[in-house]
N, C-alpha and C positions, 0 to 999 in steps of 0.2 A: 738500812732496809729495815722494814718492820719485823719484828722476831717472827723466825719461822715456826710452822706448826708441822710436827713430825707425824705423819700418819703412815709410815712404813714398818709398823711393829712385827711383820712376818718376816722382814730381811733380818732384823735385829733388834733387840730391845736394850736400853741402857741399864747398867748396873744399879740395882735398888741401894741406894745410900745404906741400908742395913746389911746389904750383901759386902759393900766396899768396907764397911767396919768390922765386918767378922774375918775378911781376909787380911786386913792390915798387919796383926802382929805377926803374920806366917811369911812376910817379905823380909823383916828386918831381924825380929827378936826370937821368935819359935821357928828357925829357919832349917832345922835339922832334916836329914835325909830320912823320910819314913821307913826305910828298909836297914838302917842302922841300929844297933842293939844298945847304944849308950842311953843317958837319960834324955838328951835332945831329940835323938832319933826316936825314941819310945813316945815324947809327947807328940810329935807329928804322927807318928802311926795311930795314935789314940785318936787325933783330930780327923784323920781319914776315915776311920771306923766310923765315928759319929756322923761324918757326912755321908758314908755308905748306907748307913741307916734311914738316913732323911730321904735320900734318892728313893730306896726301897719302899718307904711308907707312902711315897707319892703315889705308885703304883700298884700298892698292895703285894710286893715281892717280900723275900727273905733277903737280909743285908748280904749273904754270902752267894746270891745270885746277881749281883751287881759288879759288873766288870768296868773299870773306869778307862774312857778312851780320850783321844783328842777332839772329839767330837761326833755328831751323828753321821757324818760320811764315813769316818772310820769304823764306827759301829756297824753300820749298814754293810760295809764292805766285809768285815769279820764274820757276820751273821750269815750272809748268803753265800761268799765264797768258802767260808769255814764248814758251813754245814753241807754242801756239795761236795767238797773234795773230802771230808771225812767218811761221809756215807760210800763214796766211790772207792775210798780206800780200805774199807771193811767188805768190800765185796757186793754192795747194794747195785743191782742192774739197771735200776731206776735212772733217768737221764734228764728227765724234763723239770726245767725250773721256771715257775710261772710268776710273773709280775702284770702290772697294769701299764699302759701307755703313758698315763699321766703322772706316773710316780716321779720322785725327786730324780734329778740326773744321775746321782750315785748309786741308785738302786737300779734304774733301767741300764747303766752302763756296766754294772757289776755282773748283771744277769746276762748281758750280752758278751762281756769277756769270757764269760764260762763256755761260750759256745766255741772257743778255740781250744778248749780242753776236752771236747768230746761231749759236753752237755747240749742239751737242745732248750734254748732260750723260748719262752711262750709269752708273748705280750698281748694282754687282752685288751680290747676296745671298752670304752665308756660310752653311756647314752648322753643324750644333748644336755642333761642336768650335770654331767660331769661324774657320775657314779658309774660303778663297774657293771658290765653288760652281764645279766644273769644268764643269758642262753649260752654266752661264750664261757663264764665261769663254770657253769655245768658241764659243758663237752671237755674243758681242761680237766676237771677234777675226774672225770669218767676215765681219764686216761692213766690216773694213779701216780701223778706227778711226786718228786721227792721233798718238794718246797713250795710254798704258796708265800708271796710277799705283796701286802696291800697297806699303804700309808693311812694312819688315822684320820688326817687332816691334809687337804692338799696345799702344798705352799704358795700356790698363785691363787686358786679361786676359793680357798678356805673351805671346799666341800667336804663332807665328813662321811666316813664309812661305818658300818655296824660291825665293829671288829669283834667283839663276842661272838656274833654269829657266823663270821668268815672263819674264825678260829675252828668253831665246831663243825663246819662244813669241810675245812682242811684235814682235822682229826678223823672224820668219818671216811675220808678218802685214803687216809695213812699218810699224809703229808705233814711235815713240818710246817708251822706257820709263824712268819715274822710280820712284825709291823715298824714301820718308819713312825715314830710318835712325837718327832721333835716339835710339831707345829700344835699336836693335840695336847701334851702333857700338861697337867692342871687346868685345861679347858674342858676338855672331854673325861670325866671320871672314869678310871678303868682298874678293875682288880683283876691282874694278870692271872692270878691262880684261880679265881673263879671263872675267868673266861676261858682259861685253857690255853693260853698264849705261850708259845715256846721261845721266842725271842722278840724283844722289843728294844728299839734305839732310843736316845734322849740326847738333847744337847742343851747345854748350859745358857749359851747367849739367846735362847728362844723365851726363856722364862725370868728376864733379869737378873741372870747370873753372868759370869765372865765368859769372854770368847777362849776357844783353845781346849775346851774340856766338855765330855759329854760322858756317856754310859751304854752299856749293852746289857739288857737284863737275858740271862740265859738259865733257863728252869731246870731245877735240880731233881724233881720227882715227877715222873720218870725222868731220867737225865738226858739233857741234850748234849751232845758232844760236837766239838767243833775243831778244825784244824787249824792253828794259829797262821797269821799273815806273814809273821818275820819272826826270826830267832833272836833270843837275846838270854836274859837271867831267869826268864821264866816267872817273872810278877804277874799278878792278877790271875793267879791260878793256871798259870803256863798259857793264857791266851793273849795277854798284852803285855810283853815285855817292855822294860823300860822304867827309869825313875820317876815315881809319881809327883806331878806338880802339887805340891800340897797347898798352897794359897788358892790356886783355882778350884781345886777339890772342895776345899773348906767353904767357898764362895757358891759352887754349885749346890752344894748341902744346904747352905742358908737360904738359898732360892728356893730350893724344893721344900722347905720347911714353910716359907711364906706363902708359896702357892697352896699349898695344903691347909693352911689356916685362912687364908683370905680368898682364895680362887673362886668358889661359888659366889661370892658377893660382887666381887670383881667382874666376873662373866657377865650376872644380871645388870651390872652398871653399863658396861661397854655395848651389850646389847641393845639396851635403850638409846644409847647415844648413837648407835649405827642405824637404828630404825628412824629415829629424829632426822638425821641427816639425809636420809633416803627419802624420806617423805618431802623435805624441803627441796631437794633436788628435783623431785618429780613436779614440784608446784612450780619450779623455777625454770628448769630446762627441758623442753620437749625432746623426745627421741632418746630418753636415758633408758638403758635396759641393764637388768643383772645378768652376768654369766654364772651360770651354774645354779643349783637348787639353794633357794632360800630356806628351805625348811631342814635341810641337812646341810649347816654351815656352822663355822664358828661365829659366836656371838660379836666380834670386833671385827669382822671382815667384809669387805664388799669388792667385787670385781666387776666394775663398771664399764659399759659400752655407751659412747657419745656417736650416735650416728651422724656422718658429715664432720667429723672433726678427729683428726689424728691424735693419738695420745700424745706424740712427742710435741706436736704445736700446742696441745692444752698443757702440758709441763712448762713449755718457755713461755706461756703467758701467765702462768703461776709460780712464779719464783719464790712467793711466801709459803707454798706447800713442799713437803718432802714426800714424795708419792714415787711408785716405779711403774714400769709398763710390764712387768712379771718378775720372775724369781731373780733374786740377785746374784745367784750362782750361774745364770745363763744370760748376763746383761751384755756380755762380750758380742752376742751373736746378733747380727743384724738381719734377722729372719723372724718370722711370725711365731708367736709362742707355741710349742708342740703341745702344750696342755690344750691350749684354746682350739688349736687345729684338730685334736683328736676328738673335742666334743662338737665337731660339725661347722664351726666358724670360719668362713674363707679369708684369705690374707688381708682384705680389706677392714672387716669386721675385728679381726684380732689386732690390727694396727690401732684400731679406736678405743682399745680397752685399757683401762688402768687398775692397778691393784691398791686397795686402800685399807688400813687396818689401824685403828685407834688401840690404846694402851693404858696402861697403869695411870700415867701421868698425862692424859688427855683428859681436858676438861669439857664440859657442855658449852662453854664460851668459844673454845676452839673448834668444835665440830660445826657450831653455827656460823663461825666465821669462815670455815673452810668451805661450807656449802655454797656461800655467797661468793668467795673466790674463785670457786669451781664454776658456777654459773656465769660469772664475768667471763672466766677464760675460754668456756666451752663457745660461747657468743662470739668472742673474739677471734678464736681459732676457725669458726665456722666463715665468718665473714673474710677471713684472710685466704682461705682455702677456695671460697666462692669468687672472691675478688683479688687475685695475687698481685702484689706491687711488682711492677715492670723491673726488669734487672737492671735497667737504668738508673732508676731510682734508689737501688740498694748501694750503688758505689760512691 
């Protein structure tokens, strides 16, 4: 088979070779436990703290505001459940926890799970462009909720939200503000201190770092307090007990440093490649549409709908391309994307939609070839679905 073109960078990214190089000594040579007091432990501790500073710098935080986790899913759970439970334990009478229907599953399910503890989950609708419904948001904030959680960039559509504005609105309503920034980190610059964000979640493998590591930003001044999810030795300021995975954290820090240095130029390059691919597809394929706002979107992302061709049929006709029909976290579900459904697409339209995202190692040649492959695949899928092969011929 001709070399496959990987265009699923929103599902995961490969480790940058510079990240792998930074991690290498901490697997075999500098293998000390970062919580040990001897020299090997101190060396590991120092490496963790250097990485913590790099993670903090990417989002404008202080190093002591960064709590390492196993990924953004855990960070989101700690932020949402931890904030709600702590406020409840301190006698706060508020019970509404607000998020958006199109959030990542771990956010939606965290909010829903709190319903079993006496809290009141509120899931806000979005408009046809995939952005939060402003009237519904205003009504929810008028009820003085205890927390609002809105992601920086959607993991299926790439549609972005104005996080500083939403943080300000939450603050004016007296609510804590959390954002899942796993997809947006390094792609949509943010200064959490200036923006007034209370809690922010990150993931290493979305920014060319290793899988299995992430972080939660927890604002110190004024201090945000959280109830930990589980008990243990009290590491990470009592919020996330457990022995730190030093190699992964070092790699995460290196990935953040690279993103901070190169992210702006990289994002401009990818937006140009994305726009070129879309222009070529529009010239080659009738009936192609973009799901979600093109103006408010990650530079590398497209969520495309090909009328008359199911996404699964297109993928079957294009084995040279690594694409997805939606979130990798939801791929086991044989149902229409809940994100696209919330945006108003019917089941057929949702089933005709593909997510495409270029990345650091995507070339202009890759994108030109991908456009041609997609155009051919869509044509073949439409022909097959219009004139299906009789079952007798398939045996």
